[in-house]
C-alpha positions as CSV (number, residue, x, y, z in Angstrom):
1,M,0.0,0.0,0.0
2,R,1.1,3.3,-0.9
3,R,0.5,6.4,1.3
4,T,-0.5,9.6,-0.4
5,R,0.4,12.9,1.0
6,Y,-1.7,15.9,0.2
7,E,0.8,18.5,-1.0
8,R,-1.6,21.0,-2.2
9,A,-3.5,21.7,1.2
10,F,-2.5,24.4,3.7
11,T,-1.0,23.5,7.0
12,L,-2.4,24.6,10.2
13,V,0.5,27.2,10.7
14,E,-0.1,28.6,7.2
15,L,-3.7,29.1,7.9
16,M,-3.0,30.8,11.3
17,V,-0.4,33.2,9.6
18,G,-3.1,34.0,6.9
19,L,-5.8,34.7,9.5
20,M,-3.4,36.9,11.4
21,V,-2.4,39.0,8.2
22,T,-6.1,39.3,7.3
23,S,-7.1,40.5,10.7
24,V,-4.3,43.2,10.8
25,I,-5.3,44.4,7.4
26,L,-9.1,44.5,8.4
27,S,-8.2,46.4,11.6
28,A,-6.3,49.0,9.7
29,V,-9.2,49.4,7.3
30,A,-11.5,49.8,10.1
31,T,-9.4,52.3,11.8
32,L,-9.1,54.3,8.5
33,A,-12.9,54.2,8.1
34,F,-13.4,55.6,11.6
35,A,-10.9,58.3,11.1
36,M,-12.5,59.4,7.7
37,S,-15.9,59.4,9.4
38,S,-14.7,61.6,12.2
39,A,-12.9,63.9,9.8
40,S,-16.1,64.1,7.7
41,T,-18.2,65.0,10.7
42,V,-15.8,67.7,11.9
43,G,-15.7,69.2,8.3
44,N,-19.5,69.3,8.1
45,D,-19.7,70.9,11.5
46,S,-17.1,73.5,10.6
47,A,-18.8,74.1,7.3
48,R,-22.2,74.6,8.9
49,T,-20.7,77.0,11.5
50,A,-18.9,79.0,8.8
51,A,-22.2,79.3,6.8
52,R,-24.1,80.3,9.8
53,I,-21.6,83.1,10.6
54,R,-21.7,84.3,7.0
55,H,-25.4,84.4,7.0
56,T,-25.5,86.2,10.3
57,T,-23.0,88.8,9.2
58,L,-24.9,89.4,6.0
59,Y,-28.2,89.6,7.7
60,L,-27.0,92.0,10.4
61,S,-25.2,94.3,8.0
62,D,-28.3,94.5,5.9
63,L,-30.5,95.2,9.0
64,I,-28.2,97.8,10.3
65,G,-27.4,99.4,6.9
66,N,-31.1,99.6,6.1
67,C,-32.5,100.6,9.5
68,K,-34.0,104.0,10.1
69,M,-32.0,104.6,13.2
70,I,-29.9,103.0,15.9
71,C,-31.7,104.1,18.9
72,A,-29.7,102.8,22.0
73,A,-26.9,100.7,23.1
74,L,-28.0,99.5,26.5
75,G,-25.4,97.3,28.2
76,K,-25.6,94.1,26.2
77,D,-28.3,95.2,23.6
78,L,-28.5,97.3,20.6
79,V,-31.9,98.8,19.7
80,L,-32.7,99.3,16.0
81,W,-35.7,101.3,14.6
82,R,-35.9,98.9,11.7
83,A,-38.3,101.0,9.4
84,D,-41.2,103.4,9.5
85,D,-43.7,100.9,8.4
86,N,-46.7,103.2,8.9
87,K,-45.1,106.3,7.7
88,N,-46.0,108.4,10.8
89,G,-42.4,109.5,11.6
90,R,-42.4,108.1,15.0
91,I,-40.9,104.9,16.6
92,N,-43.5,102.2,17.1
93,L,-43.1,98.9,19.0
94,N,-43.7,96.7,15.8
95,E,-40.8,98.6,14.0
96,L,-38.2,97.9,16.7
97,V,-35.6,95.1,16.7
98,Y,-33.2,94.4,19.7
99,I,-29.9,92.7,18.9
100,E,-29.0,90.9,22.2
101,R,-25.7,89.4,23.2
102,G,-26.9,87.4,26.1
103,S,-26.1,87.9,29.8
104,D,-22.6,86.3,29.5
105,S,-22.0,87.4,25.8
106,T,-22.1,83.8,24.5
107,L,-24.9,84.2,22.0
108,L,-26.3,86.6,19.4
109,Q,-30.1,86.9,18.9
110,L,-32.8,89.1,17.6
111,R,-35.8,90.0,19.7
112,R,-38.9,91.7,18.2
113,F,-42.0,92.7,19.9
114,W,-45.5,93.2,18.4
115,A,-48.9,94.4,19.6
116,N,-52.1,95.2,17.8
117,S,-52.2,98.8,19.4
118,D,-48.6,99.4,18.1
119,P,-47.7,101.9,20.9
120,E,-45.1,104.6,20.3
121,Y,-41.7,105.1,22.0
122,T,-39.4,107.9,22.3
123,L,-35.6,107.8,22.3
124,A,-35.5,108.6,25.9
125,Q,-37.7,105.6,26.8
126,L,-35.6,103.3,24.7
127,A,-32.5,104.5,26.5
128,Q,-33.8,103.5,29.9
129,S,-32.8,100.0,31.0
130,G,-36.1,98.6,32.0
131,T,-37.9,99.3,28.8
132,K,-37.2,96.0,27.1
133,D,-38.3,94.1,30.3
134,Q,-41.5,96.1,30.4
135,M,-42.1,95.4,26.7
136,G,-41.5,91.7,27.2
137,Q,-44.1,91.7,30.1
138,Q,-46.8,93.7,28.1
139,Y,-46.4,92.3,24.6
140,N,-45.7,89.4,22.5
141,S,-42.1,88.8,21.5
142,K,-40.3,86.6,19.1
143,I,-36.6,85.6,19.6
144,T,-34.4,84.5,16.6
145,S,-31.2,82.9,17.6
146,L,-28.6,84.0,15.2
147,I,-25.4,82.5,16.7
148,S,-25.5,80.4,19.9
149,D,-22.4,79.1,21.6
150,C,-20.0,81.7,20.8
151,N,-17.5,83.7,23.0
152,N,-17.2,87.4,24.0
153,V,-19.7,89.0,21.5
154,Q,-19.1,92.7,21.4
155,F,-20.6,95.8,19.7
156,E,-17.9,98.2,18.6
């Protein structure tokens, strides 16, 4: 009887070496995929933030450039007489926009008030520190967040 030896088969050592090489390659591919995914996420966040800053800059420059008058700069707020919508030559509540920095200067937002009666305000009233709080208690308001989570917002 003659013994046949299978010369074309892999030995156990060759299979183990092949599995180790394959696992090293797959772990490298998985690491690369994770790094690419993280870089893509960071890139998207940066692009979104840059687009929001560009939009805010254009919006505020248009709002300030076309406003009727900058009425007051109270602490952390800037009050704009947006337009004379009713053409009466007087500052009405529905025509005012407050640009607010937030209490700790970490956000930038717009606050608009409106009322059916549309009361008038003088520059002296707008220069008083409690006027905005009084408006907030008496009338409806809408806050539009322009940029949240920023640092040291200043009006210069």
